[in-house]
N, C-alpha and C positions, 0 to 999 in steps of 0.2 A: 706359182702359188700352190702349196700343198694344203689340202683340207683333210683333217682327220679327227675322228672322235677320240677324246681322252681315254687311254687304256692303261691299266695298271702295269707297271714295269716289273714283271715277274722274273724269276731265275731262268725260266725257259727262254724268255725274250732276250735276256742278257747273253745266254749261250748262243742263241741264233744270230744275234747282231754281231757278236765277236767273230763267229764263224764266217759270216758274210764279209766282214772287214778283212779277214785273213785271205779269203778267196780273191777279193779284189786287190789285195796287196800282191798276191802271186801273179795276177794279171798285169799289174804295173811292172813287175820284174820282167815279164815277157815282152812288154812294150820297150823296156830299157834295152834288152837284147836286140829287139827289132831296130832300134835307133842305131845301134852299132853296125848292124848289117846295112842299113840305108847309107851310112856314112862311108863304109868301105866293104862292099860285097866280096871282093876278092880276098882281102886279108882279114876277114871276119874272125875265123878260128884262131889265127895267130895273135891277133890283137887281144882277145880275151885271155889267152895263155900268158901273154907278156904283162898283162895288167890285172892279174888275178886278185891281188890285194885291193886295188881300187874298185874292183867289181864287188867285193864283200863290203867295202866301205860305203859305196853308193847304195847297195841293197839295205844296209843298216840305216842310212839316212832316210830312205824311202819308208822303211818300217816305222821310224820315229815320227815321220810326218803323218803317216796313216793313223798312228796312235794318238797324235795331237788332235786330228780331226775327230776321232772317236771321243776323246775326252771333252772336246768342245760341245758335242751334242749330248754327251752323257750328263754334263753339269749344267748346261745352258738350255737345251731343248730335248729333254729326255724322251718326250712323247714322239719325237721325230724317229727315234730308233725302234719304236714298237712296230713300225711298218717296214718290212725288209725292202719293199720297192723304193722307199725313200733313199736308203743307202745305195742301192744299185743305181738310182738316178744320179746321185752326186758323183759316184765313181765313173759312171758312163760319160758324164760331162767332162770330167777330168781326163779320162782315157782318150776320148775323141780329140780334145784340145791338144793334148801332148802329141798325139799321132800327126794331126794336121800341121802343127807348128814344126815338128821335126821334119816332115816331108818338105815343107816350104823352105826351111833352113838349109836342108841338104841339097835341094835341086834348084832353088831360086836364089834366095839371099836371106841371111838371118834377119835383115831389116823388113823383109816382106812377110814375116810371120803374122798371122791374125791373132796376136797375143791377147787382145781384149775380148775374144770370142767367149772364153770361159766366164768372164765377169758378166757379160750380157746374158748368157744363157742361164747362169745361176740367179741373176737378178730377177728375171721373169719367171723362171720355173720353181725357184725355191724361196728366195727372199732377199731383202736388202742387206741385212747384217751378214747373212751367209755368203753373199757375193763378195763382200769386203774381206771376210776371213778366208774364204777359199781362193780368192785372188792372190793373197799373200802366200798360201800353201803352194799354189800352182807356180808362182814366180820362183820360189825357192827350189821346188822340185825341178823345174826346167833348168835352173842354173846348175844344180848338182848333176843333172843328166848331161848337160852341155860339157861340163868339165870332164866327166867320165868318157864321153864319146870322143872327145878331142884331147885326151889326157897327155899325149906325147907333146903336143904343141904347148899345152899348159906348163909342162915340166921344162920345156926348152926355152920358152920366152915369157913365162908368167901369164897372168890374166891378160888376154887380148882385149882390144877395144870392142870387138864383136861380142865376146862373152859378157863383158860388163854392160854394154848397151842393150843386149838381149834381156838381161835381168831388169834393167831400169825401165825399158819399154814395156815389159810384161807387168811390172809392178805399178808404175805411174799411169801407163795407158789403161790398165784395168781399173784403177781407182777412178780416173776421169770418166771411164765408161759407166761405172756404177753411179757416180754422182749426177752425171748428165742424163743417163738413160733412165734414171728413176722416175723422171717426170714424163717419159715418153708414153703416149696413149695410142699411137698409131704406128703401123709398120714404117711409114714415111719418116716419122720422128726418129725411129731407131736407125734408119739409114743416115739421117742427118747427124746422129751421134758419132758415126764413123768418121765423118769429116771433122767434127769437133776434136776428137781424140788424136787426130793426125797432127794437131798443133803441138802438144807436148812431145809427141814422138819426133817431130821434125826438130824441135829445140834440143832434145837429147842427142840426136844424130849430129846436129850442127856443133854443139859444144864438144863432143868427143872428137870430131874431125878437126875442128879448129885448134884444139889443144895439142893435137899431134901435128904441129906446124912443119916439122921436118919432112913429113911425107904428105903434105897437103896437096891435093889434086882437085881442081875445080870440077872436072867432069865426074870424078869418083864421088865427090860430095853431092853433086846434083843427082847422080844415079841413086845414091843411098837414100837421099831425101824422097825421091820418087818411089822407091821401094817402101819406105816408111809410110807414105801417104796411101799407097796401094794396100799395104798390110792392115792399116787402120780401117779403111773402107771395107776391105775384105772381111774383117772381123764382124762388121755389122751385117754384111750380106750372108755370111755363113751362119751367123746366129739366127737370122730370119729363115734360112733354109732348114736348119735343124730343129727349130721350134716346133713345127707341126709334127715332126717325127717323135720328139720327146713327149709332146702333148698326148699323142695317140698311144704310145707304148706305156706310159706311166700314168695315164688318166689325170694329167695335171691341167688345171685351169689357169690360163694367162689372161691378162687384160684384153688381149687381141681376140682370144677365143670367146670370152664373155661378150664382147661387142658383136661378134658374128652371131652368137646365139640370141641376142636381143635385137637384131636387125629385123626390119619388116619382111625380109626374105626368108627368115627362119621357117622351116617347114611346119612345125607344130603351131607356131604363132599365126601363120597364114591360115591354117585350118581353123584355129580358134576364132579368128576374125570373121571368117566366112560362115561358120556354122553356129557360132554363139557370140554374136556381136556384143550383146550386153555384158557377158562375162569378160570379153576382151577389154571393153572400156573400163569395167571395174578393176581388172588386173592392172591396166595402165595407171589408173589413179592410185591404187594401192602401192604400186612401184614407186611413185613419186613420194608418197608418205614414208615408205620404208627407206628410200634413199636419204631423205632428210634426217631420219632418226639414226640411221647407220653412221652418217657423217658426224652427227652430234656425239655419238658414243665412240667414235674412232674405229668403227668396224670397216670392213672392206666394202666400199660403196658399190663398186661394180658387181661384186658377187651378190650383195643384198638385192640390188635392183633386178638382176637376172633371175634370182630365185623367186622374187615376187611376180615377175612376168609369168612364170609357169605354175604358180601355186594352185590355181584353180582349173588346170587343163582337164582334170578328171570329169568336169561337167560336160565334156564333149560326148560322153557316152549317152546321156539323156538331157540335152540342153534345155528342152522345153519345160522341164520340171523345176527350173530355177527362176526365181522371180524376175531377175534382171533380163531374162530372155523371153518373158511372157508379154502378151499384149492385154487383151481384155479377159481371156479365158484362162482360168487356173486349173490345171489338170489334177491338182491335189483335192479338188472338191469332189472328185469321183472315187477317191481312194480312202482306205482306213488310215487313221493317224499312224499306226505302227508301220504300215507299208510305205507311207510317205516319208517317215523318219528313216526307214531303211534305204530308200532311194537317195535321200539327201546326204546321209552319212557315208554312203558308198563312194562319193566323189573323191574322197581322200585316197582310198585304196586304188580307185580307177586311175587317179592322177599318177600315183606311184608306178602302176603297171604301164601306163602309156609312156611316161618319161623313160622308163627302163627299155621299153620296146623300141623307142626312137634312139636308143643309145646315147642319151643325154647324160650329163654329170649326175652321179649318184646323190650328190648334195641336194640338187633340185628335187629329186624324187623323195628324199627324206623330209624336206620342207613341205612338200605337197601332202605327205602322209601325216605330218605332225601339226599342221597349222591350226587345227581345231582341238588338238589334244584329246581330252576325254570330256569335253564340255557337253552339257545337255542341249538338245534341240528344243528349246523352250516352247516354240509355237505349237508343235505337234504334241508335246507332252501336256501342255495346257488343254489342247483340244481333246486329247484322250481322257483327261480327268473330267471334263465336262460330259463326255459320252459314257462314262463308267461310274458305277456306284461303289465299286471296290477300290482297293489300292492298286496303283500302277507301279511296275518295276521301272525305275528311272533309267536303268542300264539299257533297256530296250529302246530308249529315246535319247541315247548319248552316243557321241563319236567314240570309236574304239581305240583311239590313240595310235601310237604312243604320244606322250607329252613332248614338247619341244626340248631338243638336246643341245641346241646352240642359241646364242643371243639373236642371230639373224632369224631363226625360226620363231622365236618369241616375239620379235618385232613384227614379223609378217602376221602372226596370230592377232596381235593388238591392232595393227593397221587394217586388217581385213574386217574386223568387227566394227572398228571406229568409222571406217568409210561407209559401211552399210547403215550404221546407226545415224550418222550425220545426214546422209542422203534422205533418210526418212523424216527428218525434223522439218517442221514447218517454220519454226523460229530458229535461225542459225546464227544468233548472236554469239559473241565469244563466251558469254556466261553459260549459255545453253550447251554449246559445244564442249566447253571445259567440264561441265557436269556429266555429260554423256561419256566422255573419254575417261574421266576419273572413275565413274561407275563400272565401266568395262574392265579397266585394269584391276580395280578392287575385287570384282567378282572372280577374276581369274586367279588372283592371289588367294582368295578364300577357298577356292577349289583346288589349290596347290598345283596349278598348271605350270608353274615355273620351277618346280622342285628338281628337275633334272638338268637345268641349264644354270650356269654360273652368272646370274644376273642379280644385281644388288638393288636395294630400295632407292639408292641415289640414282642409279641408271634408269629405273622405272619412272622416277620423277622427271628426269631429262626427257624420256620418251613422251611422257604426258604433255609437258610444256611444248615440245617440238611438234607433237601431233596436233595440239590445239592451234598453234600458230599456223601450221600448214593447212589444216582444214578450214580455218577461218578465212585464209586467203583464197583457198580453192572455191569455197562456197560463199563468196562475199555477197553482201547485200547489193542488189542491182536497182538503179533508179528507174522510176516510171517515166516513160516518154509519152508525149502527147500523141493521140491517135490521129495523126495527120497523114493523108495520102497524096502523093504527087502524081498528077496525070498530065496528059497532053493538053487538056483543057484548062488546067490550073491546079489549084490546091483545094483539097476537100478536108475540112476540119469537122470530124464527127463529134467533137466535144467530149469524147471519152479519153481513156488512158490505155496505152498499150505497153506491155512488158518489154523492157530492153533486153 
């Protein structure tokens, strides 16, 4: 999953993106020559000389395939091309998949190829639609390369069962991998995907072998099916092995990485729980609210929840100055309103710096920096007004921004304020909660806090309704239980009431 801010597609970006595509096309040509070498190291030079026309034909086909990939992103996901690392990621997945499949085909069996590896890697690292599209491109590219590498056999006997089955296994196996793997949430589920895609792989092998009844060999059939099973499972194993490498090299967040970052063992969360327990509990509650809203809007739920977990980590710098971490004594009673406001608003920048220092995703840092936008810190502004006879510059009592640039940051902004406001209410009936949530959203709209993110009035209304429902359930009315105490001597009824 690639996260990026919308950037204008300028002429310079067009030139840079095309240049990167050309470079990667040249790398593909190098891989093509490498495949020929793997297939016949001794006759490598002679083979190229004898099949020079086919060499140019294959190079032309690969160029057209690369151009199709570029046009797909240019017309369908142009923002993808504004980050050159995205292009490198796609081609690195393609290059690695071609090399691994070629080696397995040359030294083991064409049926043992981990043909679904590309589909799985693209699914988790780039996206669902991209995985479907690039699986088609990969299948065609592998077929063209197979024909070129073994062109003499192709001329002599036509398309062999191995060539045809390799194409079908890549295409159908990859598609099954995308459809089945899309619901995978753990690495164990991905491994299970490998066993699922072995079913259509075995069917393809069986059909091709059975139709060639003149040369039907039971042992050969069993061996080919075994290779097909191994290749399918190997696809999942290799995808799991390469995922952390691509995650690190290209700063990509997968569902697995997000779950690791939100586990109780995550370093920064452990520190937050130990040093600022109140903030930790607040962040967990906000994360529940954000998750509900993100799901209602069709946003990435895992990413939204993870960002909410880390939105307030900047409070670790001075945790005792924040209400949720205080007991009876309020340190702000000893400070001027301006100094108090400066301490409070600094937690957004401190969060950004802390998340960056821990080498966590940049998106988390941006949400931490943006989740208060440029909102005024009303408590200390009002306190300063009471203590001063003149006018007060409200900018000295406001967060420094920037305003939210993503819908998830906007959701975190709303959830953060709503959770705190609802917690302070004595009457938490649905009507009171709805009034508080509506007021918070309206205030941020009036102060143009959502001007930088593409969020609509309809989506804000969905957030309001979802937030009210979630907060009402979270802070539901609790019944009063009789103040009865059970002891060894019997039951003591004090006649009063005890909170449940």
